[in-house]
C-alpha positions in Angstrom: -9.4 1.5 -16.1 -6.9 -1.0 -14.8 -3.4 0.5 -14.4 -0.3 -1.6 -14.5 1.3 -1.9 -11.0 4.7 -0.1 -10.6 7.2 -2.6 -9.2 10.3 -2.5 -7.0 13.1 -0.4 -8.4 11.0 2.5 -9.7 11.9 5.9 -8.2 8.2 6.8 -7.7 8.0 4.1 -4.9 10.8 5.8 -3.0 9.5 9.4 -3.2 7.4 11.1 -0.6 4.1 11.8 -2.2 2.6 15.3 -2.4 -0.6 16.5 -1.0 -3.7 16.7 -3.3 -5.3 20.1 -3.6 -8.4 20.2 -1.5 -11.6 19.9 -3.5 -10.0 18.0 -6.4 -12.4 15.5 -8.0 -10.9 12.1 -7.4 -13.9 10.0 -8.4 -12.5 8.4 -11.6 -9.0 7.9 -10.1 -10.5 6.2 -7.0 -12.7 4.0 -9.1 -9.6 3.0 -11.2 -7.5 2.4 -8.1 -10.2 0.0 -6.7 -10.4 -1.7 -10.1 -6.6 -2.1 -10.3 -6.3 -3.4 -6.8 -9.1 -6.0 -7.2 -7.7 -7.2 -10.5 -4.4 -7.8 -8.8 -6.1 -9.5 -5.8 -4.9 -6.8 -3.3 -6.5 -5.4 -0.2 -4.9 -2.0 -0.5 -3.2 0.2 -3.0 -1.5 3.6 -2.9 -1.3 6.1 -5.7 2.5 5.7 -6.1 1.9 2.1 -7.0 0.1 3.2 -10.2 2.7 5.9 -10.9 1.0 8.9 -9.3 3.0 10.5 -6.5 0.0 11.9 -4.6 -1.2 11.2 -1.1 -4.1 8.8 -1.7 -4.7 5.2 -0.9 -7.7 2.9 -0.9 -8.3 -0.3 1.1 -10.8 -3.1 0.9 -10.5 -5.8 3.4 -14.1 -7.0 2.8 -12.8 -9.7 0.4 -10.9 -11.5 3.2 -13.5 -14.1 4.3 -11.2 -15.4 7.1 -10.9 -12.0 8.7 -14.3 -11.1 10.3 -12.9 -7.7 11.7 -12.5 -6.5 8.1 -16.1 -7.3 7.0 -16.9 -3.6 6.7 -13.4 -2.2 6.0 -13.5 -0.4 2.7 -12.1 3.2 2.8 -10.5 6.0 0.9 -7.7 8.0 2.5 -6.9 11.3 1.0 -4.0 13.4 2.3 -3.7 11.2 5.4 -1.4 11.9 8.4 -0.6 9.3 11.0 -1.0 11.0 14.4 0.1 8.1 16.6 1.0 4.5 16.6 0.6 2.7 19.9 0.4 -0.7 21.5 2.6 -3.7 21.3 4.3 -4.5 18.0 3.2 -7.8 16.5 4.6 -9.8 13.6 2.5 -10.7 10.6 3.4 -11.9 7.2 3.1 -9.0 4.7 3.3 -8.9 0.9 2.9 -6.1 -1.6 1.6 -5.7 -5.1 4.8 -3.8 -6.0 7.0 -6.6 -4.7 5.2 -9.7 -6.0 5.9 -13.2 -4.6 7.9 -11.9 -1.6 6.3 -12.2 1.8 8.0 -11.6 5.1 7.0 -11.2 8.8 6.9 -7.5 9.7 6.5 -6.0 13.2 4.1 -3.1 13.5 2.3 -1.4 16.4 -1.2 -2.7 17.0 -3.0 0.6 16.9 -2.9 3.7 14.6 -4.6 7.1 14.9 -4.9 8.8 11.6 -6.5 11.9 10.2 -7.6 12.0 6.6 -10.1 13.2 4.1 -12.6 10.9 2.3 -13.5 11.2 -1.4 -15.9 14.0 -0.6 -13.3 16.0 1.3 -14.9 15.4 4.6 -12.3 15.4 7.4 -12.0 12.3 9.6 -9.8 11.4 12.6 -10.0 7.7 13.7 -8.2 5.0 15.5 -7.8 1.6 14.0 -6.4 -1.6 15.5 -5.3 -5.1 14.5 -5.4 -5.9 10.8 -7.1 -2.6 9.9 -4.1 -0.7 11.5 -1.6 -2.9 9.7 -3.2 -2.3 6.3 -3.3 1.4 6.9 0.4 1.5 8.1 1.5 -0.5 5.0 -0.3 1.8 2.5 0.7 4.9 4.4 4.3 3.8 4.1 3.9 4.0 0.3 3.1 7.7 0.6 6.2 8.2 2.6 8.4 6.4 0.0 8.8 3.4 2.3 8.4 -0.3 1.5 7.7 -3.2 3.8 11.1 -4.7 3.0 12.7 -1.7 4.6 11.8 -3.2 8.0 13.8 -6.4 7.2 17.2 -7.1 8.7 20.2 -6.7 6.5 20.6 -10.5 6.3 17.0 -10.9 5.1 17.5 -8.1 2.6 20.6 -9.9 1.2 18.7 -13.2 1.0 16.0 -11.6 -1.3 18.3 -9.3 -3.3 18.3 -11.5 -6.4 14.5 -11.8 -6.3 14.2 -8.0 -6.1 16.5 -7.6 -9.0 14.3 -10.0 -11.1 11.2 -8.0 -10.1 12.9 -4.8 -11.3 13.6 -6.5 -14.6 10.0 -7.8 -14.9 11.1 -11.4 -14.4 8.2 -12.5 -12.1 5.3 -14.9 -12.5 2.1 -13.0 -11.6 -1.3 -12.6 -13.2 -1.5 -8.8 -13.3 0.2 -6.2 -15.5 3.3 -4.5 -14.1 5.7 -1.7 -15.1 9.2 -2.8 -14.3 11.9 -0.1 -14.4 14.7 -2.3 -15.7 12.7 -4.4 -18.2 14.6 -4.7 -21.5 
């Protein structure tokens, strides 16, 4: 099932997501999240973006032909916790399915160490770097109620304010379904 994407302005995107009870069957939800993400041409999606305030996100970088380091990067992160972020911060242009048509350079540390469960409730602790780390950090932020635009300067935020207002009202040209909090 393809869910509509929750967009900027909805309270669920600003709330810290809650842990999922260990052993919960997430099979159908994970399938739906991948289907929703692919239909919107995304490489990651967090549960709050489909209106579920739980600590789950999925990523699939395998669709990015121009990024060879992501050729095998398809993962499910249940109840993740970032343990450490290290290395030099580097800028890269980010976008978000919940903030369509806005892209900005965001600085993030080059490495992340994270512990999480997979879909079978097997525990993992891994370190990722480069684009893998960036995708994880972006999706993890969603679980903490944070958006990539929170990293922008106040000047940049003022410059995109009207675009954000339009997104909240559902006035945006995209090819996937959304739920806009202020749509009339």
